[in-house]
C-alpha positions in Angstrom: 1.0 -13.6 -13.6 4.6 -14.5 -13.1 7.0 -16.5 -15.2 10.3 -17.7 -13.9 11.6 -17.7 -17.5 11.0 -13.9 -17.9 13.9 -11.6 -17.7 14.4 -10.4 -14.2 15.0 -6.9 -13.0 17.4 -6.4 -10.0 16.1 -3.9 -7.4 18.4 -2.0 -5.1 19.0 -3.6 -1.7 17.8 -0.5 0.1 14.3 -1.0 -1.5 13.6 -3.8 1.1 14.0 -1.4 4.0 10.6 0.3 3.5 7.2 -1.2 4.1 4.7 -1.4 1.2 7.6 -0.4 -1.2 6.3 -1.8 -4.5 3.3 -0.9 -6.6 2.1 -1.8 -10.1 -0.4 -0.9 -12.7 -1.3 -2.3 -16.1 -2.4 -0.4 -19.2 -2.5 -1.2 -22.9 -0.3 -4.3 -22.6 2.3 -2.6 -20.4 2.9 -3.3 -16.8 4.5 -0.5 -14.7 6.3 -1.2 -11.4 7.5 1.5 -9.0 9.6 1.4 -5.8 11.8 3.7 -3.7 15.5 3.3 -3.2 17.0 5.8 -0.8 15.5 9.2 -1.9 14.9 8.1 -5.5 11.7 6.8 -7.2 12.4 4.1 -9.8 9.9 3.0 -12.5 10.2 -0.1 -14.6 7.9 -0.8 -17.6 7.5 -4.4 -18.9 6.0 -5.5 -22.2 5.2 -9.2 -23.0 6.9 -10.4 -19.7 10.2 -8.7 -20.4 11.7 -5.5 -19.0 11.3 -2.6 -21.5 12.7 0.3 -19.5 14.1 0.8 -16.0 14.8 4.3 -15.0 15.3 6.7 -12.1 11.9 8.5 -12.3 12.6 11.3 -9.9 14.5 12.1 -6.7 13.7 13.8 -3.5 16.4 15.9 -1.8 18.5 13.6 0.4 17.3 15.5 3.6 13.6 15.1 2.4 13.6 11.4 1.5 10.6 9.3 0.3 8.4 7.0 2.3 5.9 5.5 -0.2 4.9 5.6 -3.9 1.7 4.6 -5.5 0.1 4.5 -9.0 -3.5 5.5 -9.6 -5.7 6.2 -12.6 -7.4 9.5 -13.2 -9.7 9.1 -16.2 -7.4 8.0 -19.0 -4.2 9.1 -17.3 -2.0 7.1 -15.1 -0.5 9.2 -12.3 2.1 8.5 -9.6 1.8 9.8 -6.1 5.1 9.9 -4.2 5.0 10.7 -0.4 8.2 12.2 0.7 9.2 13.1 4.3 8.2 16.7 3.8 5.9 16.7 0.7 3.7 14.7 -1.6 4.2 15.0 -5.4 1.7 14.0 -8.0 3.4 13.2 -11.3 2.5 12.1 -14.9 4.5 9.1 -16.3 6.5 11.5 -18.4 7.8 13.0 -15.2 5.8 16.2 -15.3 4.9 17.4 -11.8 1.2 18.2 -11.5 1.1 19.2 -7.8 3.4 19.5 -4.8 1.6 19.3 -1.4 3.8 20.2 1.5 3.2 19.1 5.0 2.2 21.5 7.8 3.0 21.4 11.4 -0.1 21.0 13.7 -0.6 23.7 16.3 0.0 21.4 19.3 3.2 19.9 17.8 6.1 20.8 20.0 8.9 19.0 18.2 11.3 21.2 16.1 11.0 18.9 13.0 8.0 18.7 10.7 6.0 15.5 10.7 6.4 13.1 7.8 3.9 11.7 5.3 3.2 7.9 5.6 0.7 5.9 3.6 -1.3 6.6 0.4 -4.7 5.6 -0.9 -6.7 6.9 -3.9 -10.5 6.8 -4.0 -11.2 6.8 -7.8 -15.0 7.6 -7.7 -14.5 10.6 -5.5 -11.2 11.8 -6.9 -9.5 11.9 -3.6 -6.0 11.2 -2.7 -5.7 10.2 1.0 -2.4 10.4 2.8 -1.4 9.8 6.4 1.3 11.4 8.5 3.6 10.7 11.4 1.5 12.7 13.9 -1.7 10.8 13.2 -3.5 13.1 10.7 -5.3 12.1 7.5 -4.8 14.6 4.6 -7.3 14.6 1.7 -6.3 16.1 -1.7 -8.8 16.7 -4.5 -7.2 15.1 -7.6 -9.5 16.8 -10.1 -8.4 20.3 -9.0 -5.1 19.2 -7.5 -5.9 21.2 -4.3 -6.0 20.2 -0.6 -9.5 19.4 0.7 -9.2 18.5 4.4 -6.9 17.6 7.2 -8.5 15.2 9.7 -7.2 14.5 13.2 -7.4 10.7 13.3 -4.8 8.7 15.2 -2.9 9.4 18.4 0.3 8.0 17.0 2.0 7.8 13.5 -0.1 6.5 10.6 1.7 3.6 9.1 -0.4 2.5 6.2 -3.7 3.1 4.3 -5.8 1.0 2.0 -9.1 1.4 0.1 -11.8 -1.1 -0.7 -11.9 -2.2 -4.3 -15.7 -2.1 -4.6 -17.0 0.1 -1.8 -16.3 3.8 -0.8 -14.4 2.7 2.3 -10.8 3.6 3.4 -8.9 2.1 6.3 -5.9 3.7 8.1 -3.6 2.0 10.6 -1.0 3.3 13.0 2.2 2.1 14.7 0.2 0.9 17.8 -2.0 -1.3 15.6 -5.2 0.8 15.8 -7.2 0.6 12.6 -9.9 3.2 11.7 -12.4 2.5 8.9 -13.6 5.7 7.0 -16.5 6.6 4.7 -14.7 8.0 1.7 -17.7 10.2 0.8 -18.3 11.9 4.1 -14.8 11.4 5.5 -16.3 10.3 8.7 -15.1 7.5 10.9 -17.3 4.4 10.6 -15.6 1.9 13.0 -12.4 1.3 14.9 -10.3 -1.8 15.6 -8.3 -1.3 18.8 -4.6 -1.9 18.6 -2.5 -4.1 20.9 0.7 -2.0 20.7 2.1 -3.8 17.7 2.7 -1.8 14.5 0.3 -2.6 11.6 2.6 -2.8 8.6 0.1 -3.4 5.7 -3.7 -3.9 5.0 -6.0 -5.0 2.2 -9.8 -5.2 2.0 -11.6 -7.9 0.1 -15.4 -8.2 0.1 -16.5 -8.0 3.8 -13.0 -8.7 5.1 -10.0 -6.6 6.2 -6.7 -8.4 6.4 -3.9 -6.8 8.3 -0.2 -7.7 8.8 1.9 -6.7 11.8 5.5 -6.1 12.8 5.6 -9.3 14.8 4.7 -11.4 11.7 1.1 -12.0 12.5 -1.7 -11.7 9.9 -5.2 -11.0 11.3 -8.5 -11.2 9.4 -11.4 -8.9 10.5 -15.0 -8.6 9.4 -15.4 -5.0 8.3 -19.1 -4.6 9.3 -18.5 -5.6 13.0 -14.7 -5.3 13.4 -14.8 -8.8 14.8 -11.5 -10.6 14.6 -12.1 -13.9 12.7 -8.5 -15.2 12.6 -5.1 -14.3 14.1 -2.4 -16.3 12.3 1.3 -16.5 13.3 2.3 -16.4 9.7 5.8 -15.0 9.5 9.0 -15.2 11.5 9.5 -11.5 11.0 7.4 -8.5 9.9 5.2 -8.9 6.8 5.9 -5.7 5.0 3.2 -6.0 2.3 -0.1 -7.7 1.4 -1.6 -8.2 -2.1 -5.1 -9.3 -3.0 -6.5 -11.2 -6.0 -10.2 -10.1 -6.1 -11.2 -12.6 -8.7 -9.8 -15.6 -7.0 -10.5 -14.3 -3.5 -7.0 -14.9 -2.2 -4.6 -12.8 -0.2 -0.9 -13.1 -0.3 1.6 -11.8 2.3 5.3 -11.2 1.9 8.4 -11.1 3.0 8.2 -14.8 3.3 5.2 -15.5 1.0 2.6 -17.4 3.0 -0.8 -17.4 1.1 -4.3 -17.5 2.5 -7.7 -18.4 1.2 -10.1 -15.9 2.8 -12.8 -18.6 3.2 -10.3 -20.8 5.1 -7.7 -18.4 6.5 -4.9 -20.7 7.5 -1.3 -20.5 6.1 0.0 -22.8 3.4 3.6 -23.8 3.0 4.7 -22.3 -0.3 7.6 -22.5 -2.6 8.9 -19.4 -4.5 6.3 -19.9 -7.2 2.7 -20.7 -6.6 -0.4 -21.4 -8.6 -3.6 -19.8 -7.3 -6.9 -21.7 -7.4 -10.4 -20.7 -6.4 -10.4 -22.7 -3.2 -7.0 -24.1 -2.9 -3.3 -23.4 -3.2 -0.7 -25.7 -4.6 3.1 -25.5 -4.7 4.8 -25.8 -8.1 8.5 -26.2 -9.0 10.6 -23.4 -10.3 10.6 -25.0 -13.8 6.9 -24.6 -14.1 5.2 -21.5 -15.5 2.5 -20.0 -13.3 
């Protein structure tokens, strides 16, 4: 829910340079937002539609940097997972560090520099934090014991993004060549693969039996998870769509930078203004003076 009358919070310009660089979670009337600016993690808390606190949550060393940050809930606790270039940190909202997981160099990796972490997904039911890296591996961390569980060789190129299914124990990983692998979160075995066409997959969401993926060239593609069949390939953006969001109740998917919106039952782009009202089967454009 967004209101144009609410107090706005200015984000650093550098925050727009990373894909998937915004996450949110709501608890007890408070909405928390987090994003990365340079090597710093920022967290904003909002109550009743107004900014309550905006702070530099933590910083990585300038040489280590940060690639992605995500909230997840572990029991009653809200935790934050921050994937840096060299390490992943699990933190409480008060800033306490619960675990630091450092990246390792694979045996066949000849480059002098260590690989980087890219992409985060959390599987609540199985208490697993799943992280990709720039040499194509999938790292699995047990969030109940805060210990590493497995490192899986998965992609031939750098993992770019990860997503989990809201209702099913399924995780998907995508790489810079556009290849998507669908995983069983329980067995950590590959279930299916969607072949890439050489274009980087920048973001993904899964909704019911569908997987929606955005690409570096601005396309948004819709796949059926069970068969990996491509149902639609939409020239949606003039440039890369760096994020996707899903409304599971209204069965809608939104893409941004340029904010086209799709009804999954009729996956075609709608021309939208800055503020949009979502309906079950339709999308309408509203003026900036209206409250959504």
